[in-house]
N, C-alpha and C positions, 0 to 999 in steps of 0.2 A: 707443229701442224696437228689439228684435231682430226678426229675420225669422221666418217660420213655414214649416215643411216638413211635407208630408203623406205618410203611409204607411198602408197597409192594416193592418199589424200592427206595433206597437212592443213590443219586449221590453226590459225594464229589467234589466240584469245579464247579463254575458257570462261567467258562471261555468259550473259543470257543468250546472245546470238550464237557463239561458238558451240556451246553445249547443246542448244536446241537443234542446231544443224547436224551436229555429229550424231545425236540420238535418232534423228529422222533418217539420216543416211543408213545407219546400221540397222534400223528396223526394216527399211525398204530393201536393203542389200546385205543380208547377213553374211554373205561370202566375203565381205570386206572386214570381218572381224580381225582385229589387231593389225589392220593395214591402214587404219585412220589414226593419226596422231594429233593430239591437242597440245599446243605449246603455250604455257602460261606460268609465270613464276609465283602467282598468288596462292597461298595456302588456304585462304578463306574465300567463300562465295557469299555475296551480299544481295539481299532483296531490297534494293534501294528505294523503290516506290513507297515503302512504308515509313521512310525516314521523316517525311512530313508529319505523320502522326506521332512518331517518337519525339520530334521536336516540339510538338504540341501537347505532350503529356498523355496522349491517348493510346500509345502502344509501347511495348518494351523493345529496346534495341537488340536485346539478346535473341529475340524471335526473328530477327532479320538476317542472321548469319548461320552458315553451316560450313563444315570442313569441305574443301574443294574435292578431296578424294571421295567423298560420299555422294557427290552429285554428277561426277563425270561418268559417262556410260561404261559399264564393265567391259564391253567389247572394244573400247578404244584404249589407246596408249596415251598416258599423260607424261609429258616432259616438263618438269618444273624448271623452266629455263626462260631466259629473256631473248627475244629477237633483237639483233643489232643491225642486220642488213638483209635486204632482199636482193636476189640476183635472178630476176624472172627470165632472162634470156637463157640461163643455164638450168632453170627449174630448181633453184637452190635458195635456202634460207640459212643465214649464218646466225649462230646463237652465242650468247655471252660466254658460255663455258668453253667455246672453241669448236663445238660440234657443228657439223654441216648437215642439214636435212635436205635430201633430194626427194622431190615430189613429182608425181604425174599431174596432180591437180592441187590447187591451193585455194583455201578460203581465208580471207582476211576479215576478222571480226574482233579487232583489238580495242574497241571502245574509244573513249574520248579522254583527253588529258586535262586535268585541272591545273590551271596556271596561277597558283597562289602568288608567285613572284611578280605578276603583272600589275598588282596593286601595291604600291610602295607602303611598307609598314604592316601589311596584312599578316604575313607569316609570324612576325614578332608579337602581334596583338591578339591573334586568334586564340580563343579559349580563356581570355581574361579581359578585364576592364570593359565588360559589356559587349564584347565582340564575339559573335557566334556564327555558325554556318551548319545547315543541314546536309551539306555536300561532303561530309566526312564521317565515317563511323566513329572516329576518335572524338569528334567535337559535337556530334548531334545532341548529346545529352546536355551540353552547355546551353543549347537553345532553350530547352525546357527550364533549366535553372534560371536563366535570365527572365523568361516570361513569368515564371512562378514567383520570383522574388521582386518583380518590378513594382515600384510604388508610385509611379507617375513620372512625367517628364516627356522626353522626345524618344520615340522608337522609330528607327529608320530600317527600311527593307529595300535591298538593292537588287538590280538585275543588270548584267553587263550587255553590251551590244553584240558580243560574240555568240555563235551558236552554243547552246547548252543542252545538257540532258534534262529532259522533262521541263519544257519551256514554261509550264504553269507553276512550277514549284516555288519560285521566288515570291509569288503573291499568295499562295495557299497558306503558308505559315503565318503570313500577316493577318489573314482573316481569322485564323485560330487565336492568334494573340489578341486581336480586337475582342473576340468573344470572351476570352479569359479575363481581360481587363474589365469588361462590363460586369461579368459575374462577380468580380472582386470589388466592384464599386469604385474603381480608380480611372475609368475611361474619361470622365470629365476633367481629370487632371493630366490627361495624356494627349500628346499630338502624335499621330501616326503618319509617317511620310513614306510614300513609295517612290523611289528614285530609280528610274529605268533608262537604260541606254537604248532601248528600242522605241519605235514611234507610237505605239498604241498598247492597250491593255492585253489584246489578243488578236491573232491574225485572221480569225474567221468571224465575220460580222455577227452571225447568228448567236454565237456565244459571247462575243465582245459586248453586245447590247446588254446581256444579263449581267456581265461583270461590271459594266459601268454603273448599273443600278446598285450593285453591291457596294461599290466604292462610294457612291453617294449616300446610301443608307448608313454606312458605317462611318461617314464623315472623314474619309481618308484623303489626305492631300497627295495627289498623284502628279509627278513631274516626269516628262518623257524626254528622251535624247540626252539624259544626264548620266554620264559615265563616272563611276567611282574610280579615282586615280590614286588616292592616298588615304591612309588612316594614321592618325596620331593617337595611339592607345592611351598613353599617359594623360593627355589633355582631353581625351574623348572628343576629338574633332575628325570629321570626314570631309574630304575634298573632292569635289565633282567638277567635270569639264563638259560643257555642252558640245555635243558632237557637231552641230551645225555652226554655231556662233563662236565656238572655242572659248566662250566666257567661263570663268572659274567661279565656283561657289563653295563657301565653307559653311558646314552645318555642325552645330554641337549636338551630341546625342547622349542619352542615358543607356540605351542599348541599340545595337545595330546588327541586323542579320545580313550577312554578306553572301551573295551568290558570286563566286569567283569567276573570272574569265576562263574560257576553255578553248581547246584547239585540238587538232589531230596529233596523234602520237608522233614524236620526232622521227622514229625509224620509218614511218610511212611518208611523212612530209619530205624527207630527204631521199626518197627512193624513186625509181622509175615508175612506180605504181600510182603516184599521186598526180592530182591535177595542179593547176597553178596556185591554188590556195592551200595545198598540202593535204587535201582529203583524198581518200581512195577513189579512183576515177572509174565508176561503174555505169553501165547502162541503167537508166532509171526503171526500166520495166523488166528486163531479164536478170538484172543484178550481176551480169557477166562483165568482166573488165573490158574497157573500151579498146585496149590495145593487145593485151595478153589473153588469149582466148581460153586458156586452161586455168584462169584465175577468176574467182568470184568474191563478192564481198557483201557484208550485211552489217547492220547496226550503226552505232554512233560514229564510227570512223569513216563512213562513206560520204560521198558528196550528194546523196539523194536529197532532193529539195522538199523534205518533209520534216516534221518535228522528230526529234531524237528521243523516242520512248520505247519502253518494253513492249507496248502494244503494237508498235510498228514492226518490231522484230518478230512478233507472233505471226505476222503475215509474210514477212520477208523470209523466214526460215524455210517454210515449205517451198517457196519459189526457188531458193538457192539449191536445196537438197534435190528437188525433182529435176531442175534444169541441169545441174551438174551430172547427175546420173544419166540423163538423156544424152549429154555430150559424150560421156564415157562409152555409151553404147551406139554412138554415131547416129543418134536420132535427133529429130527437131526438138528444140526447147518449146514447150507448150505453156509453161506457167508464166504469168505476167503479174507483176506487182503494180497496183494502181496508186501507190502513195498513201494507203490507209495508215492512219495513226489515231491514237486516242489519248486524250488528256483528261483524267478524272480530276476536275477542278474543285477541290475542297473549298467551300465558302464559309465554313463554320463547323462547330461540332454538330454532327448529325445532319449536315447539309452538303450536297455535292451536285455539280453540273457535269454530266458525262459528255464531253466533247469528242466527237468522232468525225473524221473528215478525210478527204483524199488530196491528191496533188492539186486539183482544181479548187480546193478550199470549199468543196461541196460536202454537206453533211452525209455521213454514211452510218446512220444510227442503227444499233442492234435491237432496240426494244420498241414496241408499238406505243410509245409515249413521246411527249415532247421533252427531249433530253436537254434542251436549253434552259429548263426550269430547275431550280434547286430542289433536291429530293433527298429524304432520309434513306430511302431504299438504295439509292446509288452509293451513299456513304457507307452503308452496311456492306454492300458488295465490295467496295474498295478495301475496307478494313478487315473483313472476315473471309470473303470468298476468293478474292483474287490471289492472296498469298497461297491458299491451298491449291488453286489451279496452277500457280507458278511452279511450286515445288513438286507436285504430284502429276502434273500434266505437261506443261510446256517444256520443262527440262528433261522430260522423258520422251519427248517427240511425239506425243499423242494428241496435242492440241495447239 
């Protein structure tokens, strides 16, 4: 039998959401010092939005990582451990080490799980034979190697039908690759194909219209509702299945950038906290759990009907922090999250469309310009300003 530790607030996950929420709570309620515990086994913390530019040769992957111990708030306790089971009726979390955490309030911000095994042959092929992915710190450099060394042929970029983190990322690296191929004079010897498991290029028409123009301008062959189901790395073959017709297609490639399927972490999906699809079941506006009233959630592990992005978390974090503290003080929850999310859609080197929208797919733009247009200024913001804001503002609970 393991021991039990008691905390006022337990936060599962020390990614963007977990750390941002912890920092906000401790800034607003300093009396909770050392009464807030962050549970996460990861020793490193990654700024993943920059991996698109790393894969495109425009940023260094070393600039996207820091030690976890250096970004967790000093006033919080960090348990380097893995959650294996939730017991919300007893206000307990079971950890892999055997330790039991007893909490008064729980925040679940455990992120999304990458399901490499869902594509047959992908785990064996990734990182070699022209197969790459920006969705891993380990393999993101291979994307740039493949693009830089490409001499013509077929370049395929995939997107699964599952929810994914940063829904625009599968196409952003494709646009950078196109730019680089043109710069190197090999675009006329190259076929670029976008094979997507979803039904359109983007879910908000205002920005989709621009992206359709980009696809046309770059002469990219886009196919929708096509799910990657298998890769044969040695033969350089990719197998797709149409989601509606179930018809299968085999494509030969010279390089393929794979966005793997993703899903909720298993320990959430198999718990009383999940909805029928396995995601953390929270109210879309208050971010409080629909059944367990001392539980809140944020980030990619939730069933919130919006894109899973860091920008969404920037608006979710204050909602969770302020509503949780209100509940602790027996006050009404006043903060409401409207589904805001942002997708900085890189359309080439020095070009970006800054998509910002809410639950209703209505634009919620931050600048007094037409953000549906490609702009160099927005690219500069993504590359140079947003990382500074992330490390020095968002993770410290100040923005």
